C-alpha positions as CSV (number, residue, x, y, z in Angstrom):
1,M,20.3,30.8,-39.5
2,D,17.0,28.9,-38.9
3,N,15.1,31.5,-40.8
4,Y,16.9,30.9,-44.1
5,I,15.8,28.7,-47.0
6,S,18.2,25.9,-47.6
7,T,16.2,23.6,-49.9
8,L,14.4,24.5,-53.2
9,I,12.0,22.1,-54.9
10,V,11.9,22.8,-58.6
11,K,9.4,21.4,-61.1
12,F,11.6,20.1,-64.0
13,A,8.7,18.6,-65.9
14,S,5.0,19.1,-65.6
15,P,3.9,16.0,-67.5
16,C,4.2,12.5,-66.1
17,N,4.8,9.3,-68.0
18,L,2.4,7.5,-65.7
19,N,-1.3,8.0,-65.1
20,C,-1.8,7.0,-61.5
21,T,-5.5,7.0,-60.7
22,Y,-4.9,8.9,-57.4
23,C,-2.7,11.7,-58.9
24,Y,-3.7,15.0,-57.4
25,E,-2.3,16.9,-60.4
26,Y,-4.0,15.2,-63.3
27,N,-6.9,13.1,-62.0
28,T,-8.9,15.2,-59.6
29,G,-10.7,17.4,-62.1
30,D,-8.4,20.4,-62.0
31,D,-7.0,21.0,-65.5
32,S,-5.0,24.1,-64.8
33,W,-1.9,22.1,-65.6
34,K,-2.8,22.4,-69.3
35,R,-1.9,26.1,-69.2
36,K,1.5,25.7,-67.4
37,P,4.9,25.3,-69.1
38,K,5.7,21.7,-69.7
39,F,9.4,21.7,-69.1
40,F,12.1,23.6,-67.2
41,T,14.3,25.2,-69.8
42,S,18.0,26.2,-70.0
43,E,16.8,29.8,-69.7
44,N,15.0,29.0,-66.5
45,A,18.2,27.3,-65.3
46,K,20.3,30.3,-66.0
47,Y,17.9,32.6,-64.2
48,L,17.7,30.2,-61.2
49,N,21.5,30.1,-61.1
50,E,21.7,33.9,-60.9
51,R,19.1,34.0,-58.1
52,I,20.8,31.3,-56.1
53,Q,24.1,33.1,-56.4
54,E,22.4,36.3,-55.2
55,Y,20.8,34.4,-52.3
56,L,24.1,32.7,-51.3
57,N,25.7,36.2,-51.1
58,I,23.3,37.4,-48.4
59,A,22.3,34.2,-46.6
60,P,24.5,32.7,-43.8
61,I,24.4,29.3,-45.4
62,S,27.2,27.4,-47.2
63,K,25.1,25.2,-49.4
64,V,21.7,25.0,-51.1
65,N,19.8,21.8,-51.8
66,L,17.9,21.7,-55.0
67,I,15.4,18.9,-55.6
68,G,14.2,18.2,-59.1
69,H,10.5,17.3,-59.1
70,G,7.6,16.8,-61.5
71,G,5.4,15.3,-63.1
72,E,8.4,13.2,-64.0
73,P,11.7,15.1,-64.2
74,L,13.3,12.4,-66.2
75,L,11.0,13.3,-69.1
76,L,13.6,16.0,-69.8
77,G,15.9,13.2,-71.2
78,A,19.6,12.8,-70.5
79,E,20.8,15.6,-72.7
80,K,18.4,18.3,-71.5
81,L,18.8,17.2,-67.9
82,D,22.6,17.5,-68.2
83,I,22.3,21.0,-69.7
84,V,19.8,22.1,-66.9
85,L,21.9,20.8,-64.1
86,S,25.2,22.1,-65.5
87,T,23.6,25.6,-66.0
88,I,22.1,25.7,-62.5
89,K,25.4,24.8,-60.8
90,E,27.7,27.0,-62.9
91,G,30.0,29.0,-60.6
92,I,28.5,27.4,-57.5
93,E,29.5,23.8,-57.9
94,E,30.7,23.5,-54.3
95,K,27.6,25.3,-52.9
96,I,24.8,23.1,-54.3
97,N,23.6,19.6,-53.7
98,F,21.1,18.0,-56.2
99,G,18.3,15.6,-55.4
100,M,15.5,14.3,-57.5
101,Q,12.2,12.6,-57.0
102,T,11.4,10.1,-59.8
103,N,9.2,7.1,-60.6
104,A,12.4,5.6,-62.2
105,V,10.5,4.2,-65.2
106,L,12.6,6.2,-67.6
107,V,16.0,5.3,-66.1
108,N,18.6,4.2,-68.7
109,T,22.3,4.2,-69.0
110,D,22.4,7.8,-70.3
111,I,20.2,9.1,-67.5
112,I,22.4,7.2,-64.9
113,E,25.5,8.9,-66.3
114,V,24.0,12.3,-66.0
115,L,22.8,11.7,-62.4
116,K,26.3,10.4,-61.5
117,K,28.0,13.3,-63.2
118,H,26.1,15.8,-61.1
119,N,26.0,13.6,-58.0
120,V,22.2,13.7,-57.9
121,K,20.7,11.8,-55.0
122,C,17.4,10.2,-56.1
123,G,14.2,9.3,-54.2
124,V,12.2,6.7,-56.1
125,S,8.4,6.7,-55.6
126,I,6.9,3.3,-55.1
127,D,3.5,3.0,-53.6
128,G,4.1,-0.3,-51.8
129,N,3.6,-3.9,-52.8
130,S,2.0,-5.1,-56.0
131,N,-1.5,-4.7,-54.6
132,H,-0.8,-1.1,-53.7
133,N,0.7,-0.4,-57.1
134,K,-2.4,-1.3,-59.1
135,S,-3.2,2.4,-59.3
136,R,0.2,3.2,-60.8
137,V,-0.4,2.7,-64.5
138,F,0.8,3.9,-67.9
139,H,-1.4,6.3,-69.9
140,N,-2.0,3.6,-72.5
141,L,-1.7,0.4,-70.5
142,P,-3.7,-0.7,-67.5
143,T,-0.7,-2.6,-66.0
144,M,1.2,-1.8,-62.9
145,I,4.9,-1.2,-63.1
146,L,6.4,-2.1,-59.7
147,S,8.8,-4.6,-61.2
148,M,10.1,-2.0,-63.7
149,D,10.6,0.6,-60.9
150,I,12.6,-1.8,-58.8
151,K,14.7,-2.9,-61.7
152,N,15.6,0.7,-62.7
153,F,16.1,1.6,-59.0
154,M,18.7,-1.1,-58.7
155,R,20.5,0.2,-61.8
156,M,20.8,3.6,-60.1
157,I,22.6,2.4,-56.9
């Protein structure tokens, strides 16, 4: 059983709403991200659901963990995120656990409802104290966002 995959990390969104100066994806000179799809689609979700079902039929595991990642996965917005998660888990509701890594900046009531509906466990990326977060900035503003991250994180719990 140790040789079977139990966790999938899926890029739900390539773009990010932040422009962290240390970001390996966007700020190290590699611009290959410009040629990649921006968002995970409902068609991708349907295909992934089919493949997970096939895998669960042959692997001696009872559940699969799927972690939504990015860029920033919440850039999908509440409606598209709900569609993607619903499509991925269709027919395997009891056999899939969802997680997500987010910067939490885009959290709002609609997003929280979707996360709760699908029982998504979230990891919130925070670099550290306010001094560490000076590199964590918006694209158009040179301000750090630690206070916003913490406020939105508290809304999620």
